[in-house]
N, C-alpha and C positions, 0 to 999 in steps of 0.2 A: 169447370169440374174438379171433383174432392180429390185430392190426390191420394189414393188408397193404402198404395207403398208406405207413404208415413205409417199402417196403421200397422205394419209385421214388425214381430218379434224376434223373425228369424232372416238373415238371408237367403235359407232356403239351398235351390242347387249353389250358387257362389261360395254358400260356406268351407265346403271344401276347396284346396289347391287345385289347380290344375282344371276349372270351368270357366267360362264367359257368357253370360247371355244376355238377350234382350226382352224386350213387350215393347211393338207397334201398334200403333192402328193401321190399319191394310183399306180400311176401308167395308170389309167385309157382314159390321155390322150397322143400322141404320142408324143406331144410337150416336156413332160416333165414334167409343169408345175403343179401348184397346182390344187388339183380337187375331194378333199372333207373334206365338213366343218362339224363339229359337234357343235351345241351351245347346252348347259346343264342348267336346272333350279333349283339351288342346294335351294330354297323356303325361305323362310319355307312354302311357298304357293304355288301350283301345278295348277292354273284354266289354263286352255288353249283352245285357239278358233282359226279357220282359214274358209276361203273364199277358194274356187278355181274355178277353170275358168269353163265355158258351156259349151263349146265344149262335143257335145255327143262323141267324140272320144275323150279317155284318157288315160294315161298311169297307168301301177299297179299301180305306186306310190300313186297315185291321188286315186287313190280304196281303195289300204290300208289303206291311213290317212286319207278318210271320215269318216272310222270306229275307228278311233284311235279317233279322234276329239269328238266322239259323248256323251262321259260323261264327256266334257270339263274341261280333268285330261291330261296334256300334261307335259311329263317331260325333253323330249328332241326332237330337231330335226335334223337330219342329212343327210346332202347333198351331190349329185355328181353332178358334169359337167361332158365332156365326153361320154356322154351318156342318150337317153332321157328314155329309157324303155318302148316304146310306141312299140305297136305290137311287143312282146317278147315272145308270146303265155303265156301257161301257166308255163313255167319254170322263165321268167320275172315279175309275181308276188309271185312265191317261193324266189325270188332274192332278193324282195323289204321283204318279213317276214324275210329271213336269216339277213338279214340286220340289223332291228328293234330288231329281238332275241341278235343277236351281241352287239347292241349296247347296250340289258337289260342286258345282263351278264358281259360285261364291266362295268358299273355303279348298278349294284345291284337292278335293277327297272323293270316295267313289259314290256314286247314288244310293249304290247297294251297300253301304254303313250308313245311309239315314233314317231312321226310324219317322213317319208320318202318324198326326193324330189328329181330328178332327170331332169336334163336339158341335152341336146346336140341332137344329129342325131337320129332321129327316125328311129326302124324296124331293129336296132341289139340290137344283145343280151349285155348286160356289163360284163362282168369276173368276176364271184361270186367271187373267191379268193380274188383278187384282192382287190375288194369291202371292203370284211372281215377285212386281211391283211392293209389295210387303217383303219376302224374304230378301230381297235387296236391300231394304231401309233397316231390317230385323242384322242386316249381315255389317252394313257399317255402324250399326249403332251397337254389338257385344262390348262389353266389359267384365272385369270380374267384380261386379258387384252388382250386373243386372239381374240379380236373382228375384226380387218385389217385382220387377217389372214384367218379367214372365208370368210370373204367378199371375197377375192381375189383368192379362190379356190373353190367359184360357180360360177365364170365368163367363159361367151364361147368367142362369137365375142364382147363383152367389149372390150375397150381401156382402163377404168379405172374402180375401185371398187368404190361401194357407199355406203356409209354408211353416217348417219344421229344419230342426238341426239338432245332433248332440258332436262333442268331440271326448274321445276316450285317451287319457293319460295314461298307456298302458304298462308293459315290461315290453316291449317290442314299438317303443313309439310313442308319439301322437297321430292323431289318423280324427275323421270326423266323415261324417253324412249325415246330406244336407238332402230336400226333398221340398217339390211343391205339389199338390191338387189342388181337384177342382170339383163340386156334385156338390150338389144338396138335394138333388131329388133321383127318381130312379136306379137308390143305393140298394142293392140285393146280391148274396153272396154270389159270387163263382169266379175267383181266383183272384179278378180285381174289383177293382166297384167303379171307375170314372175314369179321369184322366190323370196319371201320376208321374212325374220323374225325379227320381231319387241319383244322387251321384254320392261318392265318394273316392276320396285320396289315399285310401288304404290301398295296400297291395296284395291283390285278392285275385285268383283264375280264373278262368271261366268256368272248371265245375264248384267249386267251390262257392260262385257266384248266385250261378243258377239256382243251385240247391238250397243256399241262404234266402234268396228271394222267396224262393215256394213257400219255406216253412215262415217266415215272414208274415208274406200275406197270410196262409193259411190262417195264423194266429189275430189276424187284425181285420184287414178290409173281410176277410171272408165273414168274420164275426160281428159286420154292423147290418141295419138291413131296416132303413126308412121305410119302404114303402113296399117291398116282393117286387117291386119293376124292374128287369134287366137291364141294363143299355146293350146297343148293339155295339158300341165303341169302346167299352172298356178294358183302359191299354195301364200296362205297371212297368217303368222301363226301368231299370239298373244301367248306370253307365260308371266305371272304372277309370281314375285316371293312373293311381299308383303316386302320384306327385310327391305323398307324403314320405315315402320310402320306407315305412312303417307296414309290418308283416302280423297283422292279428291271427290267433289263430281262430279256426271255422265256428267255435263254440263264442268266444268272443266277438267275432266281428255277426253274429246272426244275432245277437242279444243287441249290440246297436242297432244295424238295422231295424229288426223288430221293434225297438225304443219309438226311429224316424216315425213308421210306419202307423204305429200304435196315436202317436200324436195325433197326426191327420188323420186317421180314423176316426177321432174322436170329434177334429174338427169339423168334418164332414156331418156327423150325423147333430154338432151344435149349430148347424148350419141348414137343417135340413127345411124343405120349402113348409113358411107356414105355421114352425115347431115352436109350443112353448114350455117341452116336456124335454131333458132327454132321459133314457130309460134304460138303464141295464138289467139285465135277467140274467140272471145268476142260477144255473142249473145245477145240484150238486150231487152228493152219494149217487151216482150214474155206474154201472156196471162197468160202460165202457165211453171213451170219449165220444163217437159217435152217439152215442143212445143221449149222453146230456147236450152234443150239440142238437141235435134231433127236436126234442122235446123244447130246449131255449127257444129252435126257429119257429117252433109251432106256436108259442109264446107271441112271439114279436110281428106274425105274420098277421095277428087278429086285430081286425079293426074296431070290435065290440071293446074289446080290452082296451084299444090306443084311443078309443072315443071315449069311452071311460075312465083316462086317465086325463085327459085334454078337460072333462069338467070336474078332474079332483075327486073322483069315487074309486077310494080304495077297494074295489069289487072281484076282489079275491075268486070268486064262480068262476069267471070270466076268463079267470091263469088256469084254474085245475080244469074246466071246459077245454081246455085248447090242449093239456095236459094228457089231454083223456084220447086224442085225437091221433097219437102215437099206436103205432102198432105195437103189438108186445112181443112180433120178433125184432123190431128195432129195439125196444127200451124195457124192459124189467122193472116192473115194479106192483104196488098193492097198492088198491087205490085207497084203501082203507088205513092207509097209516103215511099219506102224504105230509108234508107240511111245508107252511106258506108264508112268508115273510114281507111286508111291505115298509118301509124304513125302516125297518127293524124293528116293526113289531110281529109278533107270532099272530095271525088273524085267522088262520087253522094249524089245528093240530090234529093228528092222526085220523085223518080225513073228518075235521068234526070241523065247525067254529069253534075261536078260542077268545083271546082279545076283542071286544068290539069295535070293528072298521073305521069309526068312529073317532077312534082315538088315533088313529093316520089321520098328516096333514099333507096332503099334495101341495096343499094353495103356498107353502110358506118357501118353496125355493125351486130351481127348477128341473133339480136331481132326484128322478126315483130309479129305490132301488128294489129289488125284487128278488125274493130270493127262493127255490121251491127246492123240500130233501124227496130225495126219491127213495131212500133211504134203501137200496140196493147195490150200492158199493162205494168205490171213492172216488172216482173221475167228478171232474167240475168244472165248466165251462159258463163263461158269459159271454152274453150276446147282446150289442146296441143297438137299442131303437129308437122313436119319438113318437108324439102322440097326434092323432090325427085328428084336423084343426079345419075350421071353415075356411082360415086362409089358406091351407094346401088347395081343398076343391077352386077355389077362386083364382088362385095360379094360375094351376092345372086346368082348369077350363077355359083359360082366357090367353092361353101358352102363344095360341100362333095367331090370335086376333089383334 
């Protein structure tokens, strides 16, 4: 089996001081690949916060973990791939509870301070004993360089593990934010967009941590949209150890946290199921940020547009058709003044054809940049998506078979 930890440019969750992690094989996946990860905050602080899916249908781990973070204390996060623990009945919640209890027993902490996250197929019960035995294995394997192994263990349809970190040497000392994420499909805006654990050794209080996490996710994970499908298990957790002793100003902490979230978000799009192009849709000249975001999301949700990009067809008409679906009450613009550029080529100016689309080459590189100017204000927003390919259809038609 290939050791995918060698592919990682960052240690991820163990880049900051005060954290240990592990990734092990509990036997939840028929493939025999790693499937259980554990990330532990060794302190001295134990601040924690999280954001979750806004889907009305959620798994037992989300129900459990929403309760855990209410007091803003998180000692550990245990995550499994190989099963989502959604629609598994009352026993599914008991499985999440038992997993947290096993972690608590192994670490000597309260189960009520253990976040649980699961990912995989919906509607199938996880084998509890394998989970519990996996927790024991992970607890024994914890190390301060275990971040890469943990990132591998949470993969499902991902082709590569995803980690990132940033170290800030500021006026208040040196501190680090690290993170890992999984996700290659069902990526759609809704606070979180996948499973993600973020750690920091900065000294940050609970209020600052929660505000920073919501700001960072709104500007990053909320602005990727691979396939318009919202997961039942989306979870982004932030744990604060304070081990660096450095206390950044709130704005500086938001900037560092946003940088890591943005890096991970881009990695998710780059690994989107079957994708051959990463697409940045930027809407400028909007009256409000919400207006720009609504227009950008309308474009990124268009299967016609995404299929055209896959075929290397810069079909700007499909872009403007989506712009027009946004109600006037949400986004003000005059269709007769709209501009569209694709990879720097102004293909539509003032609502009419400009430079011939044949001047746009989408086949030469993976990145495609679409710019729409509404000419109605000064707000700018970018949402990332990917093309719609045969491989995406094949992978998702065969997912449970």
